[in-house]
N, C-alpha and C positions, 0 to 999 in steps of 0.2 A: 845495720849501719848503712849498707848499700842502698836500701830502700829510702832511708831518710835523706841520703845525699841526692838521690834522684828526685825526690819530692822537692828538695830545696832548689835544684836546678830548674825543675819544671815551673815552680812558682815564680822564680826570678824571670824566667824566659817569658811567661805569659804576662807578667806584670810590666814588662818593657813594651808590650804591644801598644797601649794607649799613648804613653809619653812619646815613643818613637814616631808614631803616625802623626801625632799632634805637632811634632817638631819638623815634620816633612813638608816642604813647600811645594806640594804636588796636589792637583785636584783630588778630592776625597774618593770619587769613584775610580779614578785612575790608580790610586794607592791600593784600593781593594782589588782591582783587576790584576795589577802586577804581583801582588802578594800571592794570589792564587795561581797565576800563570807561572811564576818562578817555581812554586811548589810542585806544580804539575810536571814541569821539566825535570825537577830534581827526583821525582818519583819514577820517571820513565825507565831508568835501568832496572829497577826492581820489578817492573811489570813485564819486562821482556822474558823473564823465567815463567810467567803465567800467561803466555800468549794464548793458549788453548782456552783458559777461563775467560780471558778478555774477549776473544772472538765468539765465545759461546754465550756471552751476556746479551740477552734479548728478551722481548716480551715483558711480562710483569716485573721481573727483577731489574731489567734495564730502566723501566718506567719509574720504579721506586728510587733508583740511584739518581736519575735525572731530576726527579721532583726534589730530592734531598739537596742536589746542587742548586736548584732554583731557590729553595728556602735559604741556603747559605749565602747566595748572592744578595737576597733581600736583607739578611742579617748584616753582612759587611757593608752594603750600600748605605743603610740607615745609620749603623753605628759609627762608621768612619766619618760620615757627614756630621754626626752629632758632636764629634770631637772638635769640629771647627766652630761650634756654636756655644758649647758649655764646657765646664772644666773636665779634665781627664778623670778626676775623682768621682764626679757625679755621673758621667757617662758610663764609667766602668761599673760602679755600684748598681746602677739601674739595669744595665744589660745583663748583669749576673743574676737577675731575677728569673732567668730562663727556667730554672728548676720549679719556681712557683707556677709558671705557665704550664709546665708539664703536669703538675698536681691538679691545677684547675681543669685541664683537659680530661684527666682521669676522673675527676669528680663529675663532670658533665656526662661521662660514660658509665656512671654507676659505681665507680670504685668508692670505697669508704676508708677514711683515714681517722686516726686518733685525734684527741683534743690537742696534743702537742703540735701536730702538723698544722692544724687549722689556726692555732694560736701563733705559730710562726708566720703563716701567710698574712694574718692581720697585722702582726708586728712589722713585717717587711713593707706592707702597704702604707702603714703610718710613716715609716721611714722615708718612703718615696714622696709622700705628701709634704713632709718637712723639707726635704731637699728641694723639691719643685717650688715650694713656697719661697724659700730663700733665694733660689735662682731667679724666680720671677721678679723679686725685689731688686735683683741686680740688673736684669734686662729681659725683655720679652724673647730675645734671641736665645738666651740661656734656657728658658722654659721650652722653646721649640726643640732645642738640643736634647732636653730630658725626654720629651715625647718621642723623638726619633730613636733614642736609646731604648725606650720602652718597647717600641715596635721591633727594634733589633733583637731584644731579648725574646720576644714572642716568636720571631723568625728562627732564632737559635733553638728554641724549644721544638718547633716543627722539624727543623733539621735533625735534632736528636731523636725524635719519635719516628720519623720516616727512615732515618739512617739505621736505627736499631732493627727495623723490619727488613731493610734491604740487606744488611750484613748477615742475616740468618742463612742466606744462600750465596753470599759473596765474601771472598776473603777481604781483610782490611786493606791490603795493598791495592787490589783491583778496585775496590769500592772508593777508596780515597782518591786514586788517580782519576777515575771517571767523574767523581763528584766535584773535585777541584777544577777539572777541565771544563765541566758544564758551567760551574760558577764563573770561571774566567770568561767563557764565551758570552754569557748573559751580561756580565759587567762591561765587556768590550762594546756590546751594542748600546748599553746604557750610557757609556761615555760618548759615543758618537751622537746619540740623540740629545744628550745634555750639552754637547759642545765642549766636553772636557778633553784636553789634549792628552794623548797617550805617549808623547815623546817630547824631545827638545829640552829636557831638564839638564841642569848642571850636573857634573860628575858626582858631587857630594850627595845630591838627591838620589841618584842611582845607588850609591853606597848605602843610604838609609833604607831604601826599598829592599835591597838584598839583606840588610841586617835584620829588619823586622820579619822577613821570610825565614831566615836562618834561626832566629830566636823563637818568636811567638808561634809561627806557623809550623816549623819543623821540630825544633828542640822542645818547645813547650808542650804542644798537643801530642807530638809523637811520644814523648816521655810519659805523659799521663796515659796514653793508649797502651803503652807497654806495661805500666804499673797496674792497670786494671786487670791484666791477665794473672797477676801474682799477689795483688793487694786487695783488701776488702773495699768495695765501692764507697762505703761511708768514709773511709780514711781519705781516699782520693777526692771525694766531694768536699770534705772539710778543708783539705789542702787548697783546693781551687778557690775557696772563698778568700784565702789569703791574698788573692790577686787584687782585691779591693784596697786594703791598706798598702799593699806593695806598690800598686800603680799610683796611689795618692802620694806616697813618699817619694817615688822616683819622679813624678811630675813636679813636686816641690823642688827637688834637687836639679833636674834637667831644665825645666821650664820656668821655675819660680812661681808655680801655681800653688798657692796656699788657700785652701777652701775656707770660707767664713766659718765662724764658730757654729752657727746654726746648721750649716750644711754638714759640718763634721759630725755633729750630734746625729743628724739624719742618717749619715753613712754608717755610723755605729749601730743605729737601730735596725737598718736594713741587714747588716751583717749578723746581728743577733737573731733576727727573724729567720734568715736563711739557714743559720746553724740549727735552729730549732726544727726546721723542716727536715734537714738531713738526718739529725740524730734520732728523731721520732718516726721517720718513715720506715714502714715495714712492707710496703706494697711492692710487688715484683716488677712493675713496669718501669721503675726508675733505675734498675740495675743496668750494667753495661751489656752491650750486645756481645756475642761470641767473638773472641779475638784469635788471631793466628800469628 
């Protein structure tokens, strides 16, 4: 019962990510920066008890964590920007293809998967084509948003793969603190280069930034990280897929965004494809990294 409750909390929290950021009238790169900066500050007290580990983080382990943070910065930078161009439902569904990118990477490195996984990948790709086709009929901007979300999903896959290796020698707390901090630093530079203001927002916007950090960044991902230590990865992965319909429903309620029928069909096809990948996957590389 406790596990189901935590799964429900995690799904709702991550589902709020897209709608809340889309509702925030703050430049997209700045949203991504503050989300990670606030999370880094929040994790600070937990890192103080691991000062020796943090000070001893150097060489290859440090390089992996920094690389993971860079991949996370690319993920947030592209995905949050996509929310300003296309619907929350489309952006969330396409970025959730990160697992498909992981499988594609493993295929390129000689891993072999069953027919079910490959069928899931093809099904998900068909869903993306359907959603993108519908979005292009709406506006070229929406298609650009879909493409940015696709890049965001690939970057999330890189973050997952690099992070899994980094966390073999680094605790989750230290890894997350340094990774989020690196991500925030890169996004701060990106904001300066792009001319996106990092301050001067109304009080309500600061409240929304704190809310998305507390929900999606800390409650959502932290809850799922905790569950991976006690729950089968397949259960957590399937639960995470519920972010797609969850975000679509919340976007309809909060923003009044109701996807066209064709796009809704494409979203369902993506969801079915990714579920097939999760259920049929038996390769070791997609499991969670060691937790603490």
